C-alpha positions, 0 to 999 in steps of 0.5 A: 531402435538404433541402440537396440541394433547396436547392441544386437551387432555387438552380441552377434560375434559372441553368440556366433562363436561356439563355447569351448568346454573347459579344458581338462588337465592332462594328468601327465602335463607339467601344468597339472603336476605343478598344480597338484604338487605342493612346493617343497619347503623353502629350506629344501630347494635341492629336494625336487631337483635331484641335486644334493644339498650343499651341507650334506655334500660337505659332510660326505666329503669331510667323511671321505677325508676322515677315512683317508686319514684313518679317523673313522669315528670322526668321519661318522660323527661328521657325516651324521652331524645334525641327524636324529640317528646319532643322538637316538641310537649311538650303538648303530654308530659304533657298529658303523665304525666297527664295520668300516674298520673291518672293511679297511682292514680287508680292502686296504687304506682309503685313497679317495671317495666320490659321489656317483649318483643321487636318486630321489624317492619323492621330495624328501628322501634321497639315495646317495651312492658313492664309491670308496676307492681303497688300496686293494679294491673299491667299496660302494657306500649308500647313504639315505638322506631325509629332509625332516625337522627343517634340515637334510640329515643322513639317516642310514648307510651301508657299505658293500664290496659287490662290484656289480652293484655299481652297475645295477639298472636304475630303479623307477623313482617314487613320487 
């Protein structure tokens, strides 16, 4: 009887406490997002942070230095190093060089360049906006960098002289 009474007393607190229903994850919470989102590849730690991979940053800086030295073709070779575009579509590379030479002719020699914004579109694609300061006026350089085949690579670029493009509103990032 004592044993039965002891067991009953032990069970009372458990029976008296109402059961909580299992918590449903909040779709916007960090906990549910972390559980639903796979981790980025180990070789791409910068993908999820909005930061730019150090090797890509170094290639962009080498590109600016080459432009300052009027070595446009060498600059594009360095910028697209390791990219599938350079190997698969050399005509596009030639067009980039030609258009950049025309831009320099119009705007004057390149004095400096710098990265002004990096935006993510998911975990593997980044848009890098740069300013190229020429003697007469600035130009905007936009690069698209992709994590594929185990590395970050520049896939595309464009240059324009539209000053308002530096001040366009932020576009919502894709996840």
